[in-house]
GUTOR-854838 format. One record per residue (C-alpha): y, z, x. Coordinates in nm, 4 decimals, padded with zeros to 6 digits. Example, Ala and Ser with C-alpha at 12.3 -4.5 7.8 and 13.67 -1.06 7.14 Angstrom:
BEGIN
v:-00.4500&w:00.7800&u:01.2300
v:-00.1060&w:00.7140&u:01.3670
***
This chain:
BEGIN
v:00.0072&w:-00.0177&u:00.0066
v:00.2454&w:00.1102&u:00.2610
v:00.1977&w:-00.2526&u:00.4519
v:00.2720&w:-00.4172&u:00.1136
v:00.5465&w:-00.2064&u:00.0686
v:00.6492&w:-00.3257&u:00.4650
v:00.5919&w:-00.6473&u:00.3486
v:00.7803&w:-00.6917&u:00.0902
v:01.0658&w:-00.5109&u:00.2971
v:01.0809&w:-00.7874&u:00.5393
v:01.0455&w:-01.0964&u:00.2833
v:01.3737&w:-00.9097&u:00.0921
v:01.5839&w:-00.8394&u:00.4650
v:01.4775&w:-01.2071&u:00.5460
v:01.6546&w:-01.3222&u:00.1989
v:01.9232&w:-01.0961&u:00.2528
v:02.0149&w:-01.2340&u:00.5801
v:02.0393&w:-01.5885&u:00.4403
v:02.2652&w:-01.4698&u:00.1443
v:02.4910&w:-01.2305&u:00.3374
v:02.5014&w:-01.4751&u:00.6545
v:02.6183&w:-01.7754&u:00.4760
v:02.6231&w:-01.8318&u:00.1588
v:02.7901&w:-01.5648&u:00.0157
v:03.0626&w:-01.5498&u:00.2676
v:03.1668&w:-01.8795&u:00.2154
v:03.1868&w:-01.8205&u:-00.2007
v:03.3245&w:-01.4662&u:-00.1358
v:03.6077&w:-01.5451&u:00.1527
v:03.6965&w:-01.9161&u:00.0648
v:03.6826&w:-01.8568&u:-00.2875
v:03.8789&w:-01.5478&u:-00.3139
v:04.1572&w:-01.7532&u:-00.0772
v:04.1760&w:-01.9635&u:-00.3208
v:04.2151&w:-01.7746&u:-00.6180
v:04.4613&w:-01.5843&u:-00.4318
v:04.6823&w:-01.9062&u:-00.3623
v:04.6509&w:-02.0159&u:-00.6918
v:04.7736&w:-01.7151&u:-00.8525
v:05.0762&w:-01.7046&u:-00.6064
v:04.8959&w:-01.4009&u:-00.4401
v:04.8669&w:-01.1997&u:-00.7948
v:04.7005&w:-00.8767&u:-00.6335
v:05.0874&w:-00.8493&u:-00.4208
v:05.3714&w:-00.9732&u:-00.6504
v:05.2602&w:-00.8291&u:-00.9886
v:05.0973&w:-00.4784&u:-00.7861
v:05.3999&w:-00.2995&u:-01.0340
v:05.3025&w:-00.4406&u:-01.3774
v:04.9462&w:-00.3845&u:-01.3377
v:05.0272&w:-00.0156&u:-01.3388
v:05.2809&w:-00.0384&u:-01.6475
v:04.9475&w:-00.2457&u:-01.8384
v:04.7003&w:00.0269&u:-01.7286
v:04.8829&w:00.2657&u:-01.9927
v:04.9276&w:00.0223&u:-02.2612
v:04.7758&w:00.1944&u:-02.5499
v:04.5189&w:-00.0864&u:-02.7862
v:04.7053&w:-00.2184&u:-03.1133
v:04.4050&w:-00.1321&u:-03.3208
v:04.3467&w:00.2530&u:-03.2967
v:03.9929&w:00.1603&u:-03.2927
v:03.9854&w:-00.0559&u:-02.9982
v:03.8840&w:00.0328&u:-02.6433
v:04.2343&w:00.0511&u:-02.4732
v:04.2493&w:-00.0996&u:-02.0656
v:04.2743&w:00.2089&u:-01.9494
v:03.8918&w:00.2834&u:-02.0549
v:03.7609&w:-00.0526&u:-01.9914
v:03.8906&w:00.0173&u:-01.6199
v:03.7370&w:00.3615&u:-01.6129
v:03.4042&w:00.1934&u:-01.7363
v:03.4444&w:-00.0640&u:-01.4796
v:03.5360&w:00.1731&u:-01.2063
v:03.2283&w:00.4081&u:-01.2960
v:03.0333&w:00.1409&u:-01.1970
v:03.2434&w:00.0211&u:-00.8759
v:03.3158&w:00.4016&u:-00.7397
v:02.9551&w:00.5504&u:-00.6741
v:02.7745&w:00.6832&u:-00.4025
v:02.8344&w:00.3467&u:-00.2003
v:03.2102&w:00.4632&u:-00.1396
v:03.0182&w:00.7926&u:00.0327
v:02.6730&w:00.6625&u:00.1341
v:02.8057&w:00.2737&u:00.1794
v:03.0769&w:00.3396&u:00.3443
v:02.8629&w:00.5525&u:00.5827
v:02.5810&w:00.2880&u:00.6434
v:02.8640&w:00.0686&u:00.6831
v:02.9723&w:00.2000&u:01.0287
v:02.6537&w:00.3428&u:01.1418
v:02.4653&w:00.0138&u:01.1632
v:02.7736&w:-00.2188&u:01.1891
v:03.0328&w:-00.0117&u:01.3967
v:03.3890&w:00.0740&u:01.3130
v:03.4934&w:-00.3041&u:01.2563
v:03.2735&w:-00.2763&u:00.9699
v:03.5852&w:-00.1451&u:00.7750
v:03.8593&w:-00.4074&u:00.8775
v:03.5486&w:-00.6155&u:00.6955
v:03.5313&w:-00.4434&u:00.3933
v:03.9393&w:-00.4191&u:00.3708
v:03.9198&w:-00.8338&u:00.3803
v:03.6602&w:-00.8552&u:00.1472
v:03.8267&w:-00.6275&u:-00.1223
v:04.2093&w:-00.7586&u:-00.0511
v:04.0693&w:-01.0922&u:-00.1648
v:03.8631&w:-01.0086&u:-00.4010
v:04.1511&w:-00.8336&u:-00.5810
v:04.2315&w:-01.2415&u:-00.7020
v:03.8739&w:-01.3181&u:-00.7661
v:03.8275&w:-00.9823&u:-01.0163
v:04.1594&w:-01.0908&u:-01.1636
v:03.9824&w:-01.4146&u:-01.2618
v:03.6815&w:-01.3622&u:-01.3640
v:03.7994&w:-01.0709&u:-01.5894
v:04.0830&w:-01.2767&u:-01.7639
v:03.8065&w:-01.5462&u:-01.8293
v:03.6204&w:-01.3052&u:-01.9909
v:03.8719&w:-01.2201&u:-02.2106
v:03.9569&w:-01.5724&u:-02.3100
v:03.5526&w:-01.5756&u:-02.4176
v:03.5154&w:-01.2795&u:-02.5138
v:03.3023&w:-01.2266&u:-02.8929
v:03.3544&w:-01.0527&u:-03.2190
v:03.0780&w:-00.8010&u:-03.2569
v:03.0629&w:-00.5008&u:-03.5268
v:03.1655&w:-00.2781&u:-03.2624
v:03.4704&w:-00.4298&u:-03.1480
v:03.4811&w:-00.6776&u:-02.8724
v:03.2059&w:-00.8036&u:-02.6064
v:03.1331&w:-01.0796&u:-02.3499
v:03.1186&w:-01.1183&u:-01.9472
v:03.0316&w:-01.4037&u:-01.7832
v:02.6878&w:-01.4929&u:-01.9586
v:02.9069&w:-01.5537&u:-02.2877
v:03.2007&w:-01.7485&u:-02.0819
v:02.9540&w:-01.9506&u:-01.9256
v:02.7033&w:-02.0446&u:-02.2610
v:03.0661&w:-02.1430&u:-02.4388
v:03.2255&w:-02.3418&u:-02.1962
v:02.9051&w:-02.4898&u:-02.0227
v:02.6678&w:-02.5289&u:-02.3530
v:02.3856&w:-02.3895&u:-02.1864
v:02.2406&w:-02.0586&u:-02.2911
v:01.9275&w:-02.0869&u:-02.0278
v:02.1974&w:-02.0622&u:-01.7212
v:02.3647&w:-01.7827&u:-01.8786
v:02.0452&w:-01.5773&u:-01.9879
v:01.9224&w:-01.5822&u:-01.5955
v:02.2746&w:-01.4534&u:-01.5149
v:02.2345&w:-01.1981&u:-01.7745
v:01.8175&w:-01.0810&u:-01.6443
v:01.9658&w:-01.1024&u:-01.2746
v:02.2457&w:-00.8136&u:-01.4272
v:02.0012&w:-00.6140&u:-01.5872
v:01.7624&w:-00.5861&u:-01.2395
v:02.0749&w:-00.5254&u:-01.0283
v:02.2175&w:-00.2477&u:-01.2491
v:01.9589&w:-00.0875&u:-01.4180
v:01.7074&w:-00.1182&u:-01.1763
v:01.8395&w:-00.2078&u:-00.8086
v:02.1764&w:-00.0073&u:-00.8313
v:02.0193&w:00.2873&u:-01.0091
v:01.6847&w:00.3374&u:-00.7670
v:01.9514&w:00.3423&u:-00.5130
v:02.2342&w:00.5901&u:-00.6686
v:01.9672&w:00.8278&u:-00.7793
v:01.8098&w:00.8276&u:-00.4232
v:02.1750&w:00.8240&u:-00.2321
v:02.2792&w:01.1784&u:-00.4504
v:01.8831&w:01.3369&u:-00.3947
v:01.9283&w:01.2276&u:00.0357
v:02.2219&w:01.4616&u:00.0092
v:02.0305&w:01.7777&u:-00.0255
v:01.8398&w:01.6576&u:00.2518
v:02.1056&w:01.9178&u:00.4410
v:01.9759&w:02.2146&u:00.3319
v:01.7343&w:02.4296&u:00.4108
v:01.5118&w:02.4314&u:00.0408
v:01.4901&w:02.0636&u:00.0751
v:01.1003&w:01.9373&u:00.1148
v:01.0569&w:01.5996&u:00.2052
v:00.7783&w:01.5954&u:-00.0139
v:00.8575&w:01.7212&u:-00.3348
v:01.2347&w:01.7380&u:-00.4001
v:01.3495&w:01.4365&u:-00.4387
v:01.1113&w:01.4142&u:-00.7095
v:01.2486&w:01.7118&u:-00.8469
v:01.6323&w:01.5911&u:-00.7972
v:01.5496&w:01.2513&u:-00.9441
v:01.3673&w:01.3844&u:-01.2213
v:01.6449&w:01.6588&u:-01.3245
v:01.9233&w:01.3542&u:-01.3123
v:01.7193&w:01.1260&u:-01.5163
v:01.6792&w:01.4299&u:-01.7893
v:02.0844&w:01.4986&u:-01.7500
v:02.1420&w:01.1036&u:-01.7985
v:01.9564&w:01.0518&u:-02.0420
v:02.0865&w:01.3476&u:-02.2375
v:02.4288&w:01.1602&u:-02.2194
v:02.2682&w:00.8084&u:-02.3454
v:02.1641&w:00.9047&u:-02.6667
v:02.5162&w:00.9874&u:-02.7418
v:02.5680&w:00.6162&u:-02.7533
v:02.8298&w:00.3597&u:-02.5505
v:03.1685&w:00.5822&u:-02.7165
v:03.0179&w:00.9053&u:-02.5580
v:02.9643&w:00.6925&u:-02.1740
v:03.3455&w:00.5691&u:-02.2407
v:03.4388&w:00.8948&u:-02.2788
v:03.2470&w:01.0688&u:-02.0154
v:03.3816&w:00.8444&u:-01.8017
v:03.7453&w:00.8425&u:-01.8783
v:03.7400&w:01.1937&u:-01.7994
v:03.5034&w:01.2649&u:-01.4208
v:03.6171&w:00.9221&u:-01.2878
v:04.0005&w:00.9696&u:-01.2109
v:03.8762&w:01.3670&u:-01.1366
v:03.6059&w:01.3046&u:-00.9093
v:03.8604&w:01.0359&u:-00.7474
v:04.1272&w:01.2273&u:-00.6892
v:03.9369&w:01.5422&u:-00.5473
v:03.7549&w:01.3371&u:-00.2623
v:04.0675&w:01.1579&u:-00.1494
v:04.2776&w:01.4966&u:-00.1278
v:03.9781&w:01.6333&u:00.0803
v:03.9531&w:01.3573&u:00.2983
v:04.3585&w:01.3063&u:00.3657
v:04.3586&w:01.6771&u:00.4181
v:04.0984&w:01.6444&u:00.6966
v:04.2136&w:01.3076&u:00.8652
v:04.5772&w:01.4858&u:00.8826
v:04.4054&w:01.7338&u:01.0751
v:04.3676&w:01.5055&u:01.3583
v:04.6201&w:01.2943&u:01.2326
v:04.6990&w:01.1744&u:01.6132
v:04.3795&w:01.0098&u:01.6448
v:04.5016&w:00.7613&u:01.3631
v:04.6138&w:00.4981&u:01.5904
v:04.2951&w:00.4736&u:01.8262
v:04.1131&w:00.4756&u:01.5195
v:04.2906&w:00.1676&u:01.3937
v:04.2971&w:00.0102&u:01.7240
v:03.9331&w:00.0391&u:01.7549
v:03.8479&w:-00.0873&u:01.4142
v:04.0644&w:-00.4221&u:01.5234
v:03.9435&w:-00.4474&u:01.8286
v:03.5239&w:-00.4575&u:01.6761
v:03.5598&w:-00.6246&u:01.3954
v:03.6505&w:-00.9322&u:01.6128
v:03.4422&w:-00.8634&u:01.9285
v:03.1838&w:-01.1256&u:02.0641
v:02.8671&w:-00.9850&u:01.8563
v:02.9975&w:-01.0191&u:01.5147
v:03.1735&w:-01.3592&u:01.5781
v:02.8973&w:-01.5197&u:01.8220
v:02.5590&w:-01.3776&u:01.7847
v:02.3239&w:-01.1163&u:01.6406
v:02.5153&w:-01.1762&u:01.2785
v:02.2681&w:-00.9900&u:01.1135
v:02.3313&w:-00.6571&u:01.2258
v:02.6788&w:-00.7187&u:01.2591
v:03.0067&w:-00.5244&u:01.1408
v:03.1050&w:-00.8685&u:00.9830
v:02.7817&w:-00.8596&u:00.7823
v:02.7715&w:-00.4550&u:00.6498
v:03.1242&w:-00.5096&u:00.6114
v:03.0855&w:-00.7813&u:00.3927
v:02.7007&w:-00.5996&u:00.1649
v:02.9059&w:-00.2979&u:00.1723
v:03.2509&w:-00.4040&u:00.0599
v:03.0474&w:-00.6666&u:-00.1996
v:02.8445&w:-00.3590&u:-00.3278
v:03.0961&w:-00.0901&u:-00.3544
v:03.3613&w:-00.3266&u:-00.5252
v:03.1661&w:-00.5946&u:-00.6794
v:03.4825&w:-00.8619&u:-00.7283
v:03.3421&w:-01.1990&u:-00.7598
v:03.0054&w:-01.0316&u:-00.8857
v:03.0392&w:-01.0794&u:-01.2174
v:02.9967&w:-00.7454&u:-01.3585
v:03.3267&w:-00.5874&u:-01.4167
v:03.4655&w:-00.8716&u:-01.7128
v:03.1354&w:-00.6906&u:-01.9033
v:03.3842&w:-00.3916&u:-01.9064
v:03.7255&w:-00.5847&u:-01.9276
v:03.5362&w:-00.8111&u:-02.2423
v:03.5571&w:-00.4936&u:-02.4205
v:03.9373&w:-00.4045&u:-02.3882
v:04.1735&w:-00.4246&u:-02.7077
v:04.4739&w:-00.6441&u:-02.5438
v:04.7706&w:-00.8909&u:-02.6693
v:04.7066&w:-01.1007&u:-02.3763
v:04.3873&w:-01.1688&u:-02.1599
v:04.6148&w:-01.1576&u:-01.8477
v:04.6888&w:-00.8145&u:-01.9083
v:04.3019&w:-00.7424&u:-01.8337
v:04.3172&w:-00.8966&u:-01.5387
v:04.5421&w:-00.7705&u:-01.3869
v:04.4397&w:-00.4042&u:-01.4796
v:04.0860&w:-00.4836&u:-01.3009
v:04.3145&w:-00.5435&u:-01.0308
v:04.3789&w:-00.1972&u:-00.9819
v:03.9600&w:-00.0934&u:-01.0129
v:03.9219&w:-00.2932&u:-00.6820
v:04.1911&w:-00.1707&u:-00.4816
v:04.1191&w:00.1623&u:-00.6059
v:03.7609&w:00.2126&u:-00.5213
v:03.7907&w:-00.0184&u:-00.1899
v:04.0844&w:00.0703&u:-00.0383
v:04.1987&w:00.4100&u:-00.1117
v:03.8224&w:00.5647&u:-00.1903
v:03.6374&w:00.3939&u:00.0734
v:03.9031&w:00.3947&u:00.2683
v:03.9167&w:00.7954&u:00.2389
v:03.5726&w:00.7997&u:00.3164
v:03.5997&w:00.5909&u:00.6597
v:03.9008&w:00.7669&u:00.7801
v:03.7353&w:01.1141&u:00.7430
v:03.4076&w:00.9920&u:00.9058
v:03.6158&w:00.8414&u:01.1990
v:03.8515&w:01.1034&u:01.2518
v:03.6042&w:01.3963&u:01.2520
v:03.4591&w:01.3394&u:01.6091
v:03.1055&w:01.2540&u:01.4847
v:02.9367&w:00.9600&u:01.6655
v:02.8547&w:00.7252&u:01.4340
v:02.4459&w:00.6442&u:01.4956
v:02.1487&w:00.4899&u:01.3048
v:01.9608&w:00.7657&u:01.3237
v:02.2568&w:01.0004&u:01.1036
v:02.3260&w:00.6811&u:00.8372
v:02.3987&w:00.7582&u:00.5062
v:02.4979&w:01.1154&u:00.3634
v:02.4221&w:01.3189&u:00.7107
v:02.6943&w:01.1169&u:00.8956
v:02.9362&w:01.2050&u:00.6155
v:02.8359&w:01.5489&u:00.6016
v:02.8228&w:01.6314&u:00.9651
v:03.2014&w:01.4609&u:00.9648
v:03.3242&w:01.6911&u:00.6952
v:03.1357&w:01.9840&u:00.8332
v:03.3315&w:01.9905&u:01.1388
v:03.6576&w:02.0755&u:00.9327
v:03.5102&w:02.3300&u:00.6599
v:03.1598&w:02.3710&u:00.8284
v:02.8688&w:02.4575&u:00.5900
v:03.1007&w:02.3899&u:00.3120
v:03.1534&w:02.0254&u:00.3664
v:02.7770&w:01.9699&u:00.2823
v:02.8016&w:02.1060&u:-00.0520
v:03.1081&w:01.9580&u:-00.0983
v:02.9829&w:01.5980&u:-00.0456
v:02.6806&w:01.6731&u:-00.1999
v:02.8932&w:01.7845&u:-00.5420
v:03.0574&w:01.4796&u:-00.4964
v:02.7486&w:01.2689&u:-00.4589
v:02.6544&w:01.4031&u:-00.8154
v:02.9737&w:01.3058&u:-00.9856
v:02.9846&w:00.9963&u:-00.8101
v:02.5989&w:00.9149&u:-00.8908
v:02.6613&w:01.0367&u:-01.2455
v:02.9275&w:00.7868&u:-01.3218
v:02.7566&w:00.5338&u:-01.1255
v:02.4495&w:00.5235&u:-01.3432
v:02.6101&w:00.5383&u:-01.6452
v:02.8945&w:00.2580&u:-01.5879
v:02.5286&w:00.0621&u:-01.4922
v:02.3846&w:00.0678&u:-01.8136
v:02.6378&w:00.0252&u:-02.0100
v:02.6804&w:-00.3675&u:-01.8275
v:02.2289&w:-00.3413&u:-01.8650
v:02.3265&w:-00.2888&u:-02.2575
v:02.5861&w:-00.5917&u:-02.2626
v:02.3169&w:-00.7879&u:-02.0937
v:01.9927&w:-00.7134&u:-02.2897
v:02.2186&w:-00.7439&u:-02.6271
v:02.3168&w:-01.1417&u:-02.5074
v:01.9331&w:-01.2186&u:-02.4351
v:01.8005&w:-01.0766&u:-02.7066
v:02.1139&w:-01.2919&u:-02.9235
v:02.2179&w:-00.9645&u:-03.1157
v:02.2787&w:-00.5975&u:-03.0575
v:01.9334&w:-00.4292&u:-02.9697
v:01.8476&w:-00.2140&u:-03.2402
v:01.8527&w:00.1711&u:-03.2182
v:01.4702&w:00.1494&u:-03.1443
v:01.4934&w:-00.0948&u:-02.8411
v:01.7921&w:00.1154&u:-02.6948
v:01.6091&w:00.4583&u:-02.6944
v:01.2683&w:00.2633&u:-02.5324
v:01.5112&w:00.1005&u:-02.2770
v:01.7035&w:00.4173&u:-02.2025
v:01.3812&w:00.5951&u:-02.1784
v:01.3051&w:00.3108&u:-01.8947
v:01.6100&w:00.3777&u:-01.7503
v:01.5333&w:00.7285&u:-01.6812
v:01.1961&w:00.6442&u:-01.5402
v:01.3548&w:00.4253&u:-01.3540
v:01.5796&w:00.6617&u:-01.1852
v:01.3373&w:00.9234&u:-01.1560
v:01.1289&w:00.6840&u:-00.9485
v:01.4389&w:00.5693&u:-00.7355
v:01.4860&w:00.9505&u:-00.6203
v:01.0979&w:00.8751&u:-00.3471
v:01.1354&w:00.5437&u:-00.2299
v:01.2796&w:00.4056&u:00.0668
v:01.6023&w:00.3871&u:00.1236
v:01.6003&w:00.0384&u:00.3589
v:01.4146&w:-00.1096&u:00.0496
v:01.6128&w:-00.0066&u:-00.2173
v:01.9776&w:-00.1206&u:00.0011
v:01.7980&w:-00.4510&u:00.0368
v:01.6690&w:-00.5368&u:-00.2824
v:02.0273&w:-00.4162&u:-00.4566
v:02.1334&w:-00.6747&u:-00.2109
v:01.9608&w:-00.9437&u:-00.2930
v:01.9730&w:-00.9494&u:-00.6976
v:02.4176&w:-00.9034&u:-00.6517
v:02.4231&w:-01.1669&u:-00.4326
v:02.2129&w:-01.4250&u:-00.6947
v:02.4510&w:-01.2713&u:-00.9478
v:02.7706&w:-01.3713&u:-00.6971
v:02.6029&w:-01.7234&u:-00.6429
v:02.6298&w:-01.7710&u:-01.0315
v:02.9322&w:-01.6513&u:-01.1000
v:03.1593&w:-01.7383&u:-00.7862
v:03.1270&w:-02.1274&u:-00.8999
v:03.1230&w:-02.1072&u:-01.2466
v:03.4938&w:-01.8883&u:-01.2204
v:03.5606&w:-02.1185&u:-00.9800
v:03.5409&w:-02.4480&u:-01.2101
v:03.6871&w:-02.2268&u:-01.5271
v:03.9795&w:-02.0818&u:-01.3049
v:04.2002&w:-02.3306&u:-01.4088
v:04.2501&w:-02.1572&u:-01.7775
v:04.3121&w:-01.8373&u:-01.5800
v:04.5500&w:-01.9845&u:-01.3785
v:04.7527&w:-02.1269&u:-01.7062
v:04.6663&w:-01.7875&u:-01.8949
v:04.8678&w:-01.6348&u:-01.5982
v:05.1743&w:-01.9450&u:-01.6498
v:05.1706&w:-01.7967&u:-02.0385
v:05.2291&w:-01.4617&u:-01.9653
v:05.4549&w:-01.4606&u:-01.6781
v:05.6811&w:-01.6712&u:-01.8562
v:05.6800&w:-01.4889&u:-02.1778
v:05.7676&w:-01.1500&u:-01.9533
v:06.0455&w:-01.3277&u:-01.7979
v:06.1923&w:-01.3828&u:-02.1540
v:06.2232&w:-01.0031&u:-02.2994
v:05.8461&w:-01.0502&u:-02.4650
v:05.5371&w:-00.8065&u:-02.4839
v:05.2998&w:-01.1374&u:-02.4030
v:05.0729&w:-01.2281&u:-02.7367
v:04.8195&w:-01.5209&u:-02.5705
v:04.6605&w:-01.8576&u:-02.8291
v:04.4275&w:-02.0252&u:-02.6401
v:04.6383&w:-02.3488&u:-02.7729
v:04.9219&w:-02.2578&u:-02.5231
v:04.6615&w:-02.3257&u:-02.2248
v:04.4789&w:-02.6654&u:-02.3903
v:04.1316&w:-02.4406&u:-02.3998
v:03.9007&w:-02.7051&u:-02.5398
v:03.6632&w:-02.4269&u:-02.6268
v:03.5495&w:-02.2800&u:-02.9345
v:03.6282&w:-01.8635&u:-02.9158
v:03.6228&w:-01.5931&u:-03.1475
v:03.9335&w:-01.4546&u:-03.0518
v:04.3353&w:-01.5845&u:-02.9839
v:04.3291&w:-01.8820&u:-03.2765
***
């Protein structure tokens, strides 16, 4: 059995290297740059507008607000990857991986804007409000249900299986720092407890998911960033040298000319994409649920999610670790590196703090992921899942969380990366083709704003040739 798992791991790792060494770099970097230039650097020039919109209330009091949709997508983005993923990237890819995470996030903001705006344009009407995402704009714009179903299945595998198993493993791994931890039994006990808690929350339905994430995500994010800032300020004199090393390592010979599979470029892109998901096609599923008067409003709000996730939270972990004096090595990749780094500032309390943070990060990640899977499963089924089917799926999701806690970290990372990469390979070309409608919508929005109006969108104003449920 162990040999079989190793063989599977070798195949998955090989696919991973090809995806992130060639295909995804072209799609994400060149695609993100294209969107950045076509939107005239929307992520920078409309930064103030993004903050204004996030507090806007929906006209329908029963609808999902931009802030709530932002929190659901952020719940999935902001997770164990912000702690364990960043640590793994630094330990295996070096200091330079931090710069590549920043770059993929900065240009990824434009991709996030386009995909979320398209999700709003093509969203569908349902008994509980609007819904949508890549599967729906693929099906509506291209008239093919087959490709849309393939995307939905990949989303289910990525978020319902790969990411949830990984989040469970990452959470339980933080307990390895304690004396009571037993490698044989502790992962299963912790995984079981987490599975039960998540299942209890899921029984409350989508409304409870949104309510819980809206409360926990801001709280855990602020606390974590504050703790990291305090620790960095203690060693503020090290910041210039850390920046220098990040930049120099990002462009060293290994990263550019050889050993690409283990380079900072690859780890930076993989962990950056895993963390912020810009261009993957996940966040649009939450974006489509928001009640807004213009699709661009939600597109701009989702840009903030990428910024919050990578530029703020991932950077908090990176500088916390790099300013601690603890040397990043393969032996301490993941949670141990962050725990040791924080321990240099606050002693044994560092392990406790990271454990608590990981519990909150993992919990909200799991809830956000399952929200996405519910939407994807409904698409494959052709209608909203019945209560019975939902209950069966939620039980299966809890089992997946339980099993993931006891598996191998390397294999879990690779499986999640491959399925996420496959989603991106479908979504990025699609939004590159449909992007012109997002660009026209942006122009329409800006024109109305210049006239002092609260922008209201109509599909005919951008010459949309497809039949949509809203905006008529």
